[in-house]
N, C-alpha and C positions, 0 to 999 in steps of 0.2 A: 611828471609823466607826459608823454607825448599826447597831444590832443588828436593825433591821427589814429591812435589805437582805439578799437571799439571798446566800449565800456566793459563788456564781459572779459576782455583780455586784460584790461587794467585791474579789474577785480581779482582775476586769477593770479596776476603778478603780486598784488598786495597780499593775497592769502599765502602765496608761497613765501614771500618775505616774512610774514608773521610767523609762519611755521619754522623758518630758518632761525629767526630770533628766539623763538621758544625752545627749539632744540639746543641752541647755544646756551641759553640761560639754564636749562635743565642740567646741562653738563658742568655748570658753574664756570663757563668760559667767558672771558671778556671779549669785546670785539677785536681787541688787539691779538688775543690768543687765537681766535679763528682766522684773522688775517694772516698771522704767521703760519698757521697750518695749511692755508690754501695758497700761500705765496702772493698775497694781494695787500693792498693798503687798507687801513681802517676806513677810509672814506668809501672804498669799494664795498666793504662789508656793510657799512651804513646804508649805502644806496640799495644794495641787494635786500637788506632787511626792510627797507621802505617800499620795496616793490618797484624799483626804478626800471623803466623799460629799456634802458641802455646797458643793463647788466649783461656781460658776456656769458653765454651758456657754459663756457669752460669754468668760470668761477662758481657757478651753481653746481656743476658736476664735481668740482673739487670740494665744495662744502658738503655735498652728499657723501662723498668718499670719506671726508674727515669724520662725519657722523656715523659711518658704517652703513649708509643707506644708498649706495650707488646703484644697487639693483632696482630701486624705484625708478631711476631714469631709464633703465633698459626696458622697463615695462610700458613706457609711454608709447602709445600706438602699436603695441604688440599685435602683429597681424593675426594671431590666433584669437584675439579678443576684439578685433575691429568689426563690430556688428554691422556697420554700414557697408564696409568693403565686402564682407562675407555675403550680405544680402544682395549686393549688386552682382557678385560673381554667381550666386545661386540663380538669379534671374536669367543669366545667359546659358545656363545648363540646358542641354537638349532634352526634349520631352521624352525621347526614347533613344536607346543605344542599340545600334545594329552592328553585329560582327561582320567583318569582311569575309567573304567566302575563301576558305583555305584552299591552296592548290591540292588537287587530288592525285596527280600523277606527273610523270616526267613531261608529258605534253603541255601541262599547265605551267611548267617552269621554263618554257622556251626551249626545250630540248628536243 
Protein backbone atom coordinates (compact mmCIF):
# COMPACT_ATOMS: atom_id res chain seq x y z
CA UNK A 1 0.00 0.00 0.00
CA UNK A 2 1.04 3.52 -0.60
CA UNK A 3 2.30 5.36 2.45
CA UNK A 4 0.63 8.46 0.99
CA UNK A 5 -2.84 7.10 1.67
CA UNK A 6 -4.42 8.07 4.97
CA UNK A 7 -4.78 5.14 7.34
CA UNK A 8 -8.61 5.12 7.12
CA UNK A 9 -8.32 4.82 3.32
CA UNK A 10 -5.90 1.90 3.64
CA UNK A 11 -8.22 0.19 6.11
CA UNK A 12 -11.24 0.68 3.86
CA UNK A 13 -9.36 -0.82 0.90
CA UNK A 14 -8.25 -3.77 3.03
CA UNK A 15 -11.85 -4.32 4.17
CA UNK A 16 -13.10 -4.16 0.58
CA UNK A 17 -10.42 -6.65 -0.46
CA UNK A 18 -11.41 -8.99 2.35
CA UNK A 19 -15.05 -8.74 1.29
CA UNK A 20 -14.16 -9.53 -2.32
CA UNK A 21 -12.12 -12.54 -1.22
CA UNK A 22 -14.95 -13.75 1.01
CA UNK A 23 -17.56 -13.33 -1.74
CA UNK A 24 -15.32 -15.28 -4.12
CA UNK A 25 -14.73 -18.12 -1.67
CA UNK A 26 -18.43 -18.33 -0.78
CA UNK A 27 -19.13 -18.93 -4.45
CA UNK A 28 -16.43 -21.62 -4.51
CA UNK A 29 -14.47 -19.66 -7.13
CA UNK A 30 -10.70 -19.75 -7.38
CA UNK A 31 -8.78 -16.54 -7.97
CA UNK A 32 -8.26 -17.75 -11.54
CA UNK A 33 -12.03 -18.14 -12.02
CA UNK A 34 -12.67 -14.59 -10.78
CA UNK A 35 -9.83 -13.28 -12.95
CA UNK A 36 -11.38 -14.95 -16.00
CA UNK A 37 -14.81 -13.48 -15.18
CA UNK A 38 -13.48 -9.92 -14.86
CA UNK A 39 -10.93 -10.11 -17.67
CA UNK A 40 -7.92 -9.59 -15.43
CA UNK A 41 -4.88 -11.51 -14.28
CA UNK A 42 -4.66 -13.60 -11.13
CA UNK A 43 -2.11 -11.14 -9.76
CA UNK A 44 -4.67 -8.34 -10.20
CA UNK A 45 -7.26 -10.35 -8.27
CA UNK A 46 -4.65 -11.08 -5.59
CA UNK A 47 -3.78 -7.35 -5.25
CA UNK A 48 -7.48 -6.46 -5.16
CA UNK A 49 -8.12 -8.98 -2.39
CA UNK A 50 -5.12 -7.66 -0.46
CA UNK A 51 -6.58 -4.16 -0.63
CA UNK A 52 -3.91 -2.81 -2.95
CA UNK A 53 -4.28 0.93 -3.46
CA UNK A 54 -3.29 0.65 -7.13
CA UNK A 55 -6.27 -1.50 -8.06
CA UNK A 56 -8.26 0.08 -10.88
CA UNK A 57 -11.86 0.93 -10.00
CA UNK A 58 -12.89 -0.82 -13.21
CA UNK A 59 -11.61 -4.14 -11.86
CA UNK A 60 -13.54 -3.62 -8.65
CA UNK A 61 -16.65 -2.74 -10.67
CA UNK A 62 -16.21 -5.86 -12.81
CA UNK A 63 -15.84 -8.00 -9.68
CA UNK A 64 -19.01 -6.48 -8.21
CA UNK A 65 -20.77 -7.22 -11.50
CA UNK A 66 -19.52 -10.82 -11.45
CA UNK A 67 -20.91 -11.19 -7.92
CA UNK A 68 -24.25 -9.62 -8.92
CA UNK A 69 -23.58 -6.65 -6.66
CA UNK A 70 -22.93 -3.80 -9.09
CA UNK A 71 -25.78 -1.78 -7.55
CA UNK A 72 -23.63 -1.43 -4.43
CA UNK A 73 -21.21 0.71 -6.44
CA UNK A 74 -23.95 2.97 -7.74
CA UNK A 75 -25.02 3.65 -4.15
CA UNK A 76 -21.63 5.10 -3.22
CA UNK A 77 -22.18 8.80 -2.54
CA UNK A 78 -25.78 8.61 -3.68
CA UNK A 79 -26.81 12.26 -3.47
CA UNK A 80 -30.13 11.40 -1.82
CA UNK A 81 -28.19 9.90 1.10
CA UNK A 82 -25.34 12.43 1.27
CA UNK A 83 -26.06 13.80 4.73
CA UNK A 84 -23.23 16.34 4.69
CA UNK A 85 -24.15 17.64 1.24
CA UNK A 86 -27.83 17.87 2.15
CA UNK A 87 -27.02 19.70 5.40
CA UNK A 88 -24.85 22.21 3.53
CA UNK A 89 -27.64 22.81 1.02
CA UNK A 90 -30.17 23.25 3.81
CA UNK A 91 -27.97 25.90 5.44
CA UNK A 92 -28.25 28.00 2.27
CA UNK A 93 -32.03 27.84 2.08
CA UNK A 94 -33.73 31.21 2.50
CA UNK A 95 -35.42 31.93 5.82
CA UNK A 96 -38.63 32.80 4.00
CA UNK A 97 -39.91 32.61 0.47
CA UNK A 98 -41.63 35.60 -1.10
CA UNK A 99 -43.70 35.29 -4.22
CA UNK A 100 -43.15 37.87 -6.92
CA UNK A 101 -46.13 40.06 -7.59
CA UNK A 102 -48.02 38.71 -10.60
CA UNK A 103 -48.94 41.15 -13.38
CA UNK A 104 -52.52 42.33 -12.87
CA UNK A 105 -53.35 43.73 -16.27
CA UNK A 106 -52.12 44.70 -19.75
CA UNK A 107 -50.35 47.79 -18.38
CA UNK A 108 -48.13 45.55 -16.23
CA UNK A 109 -47.18 43.49 -19.29
CA UNK A 110 -45.63 46.41 -21.07
CA UNK A 111 -48.67 46.95 -23.30
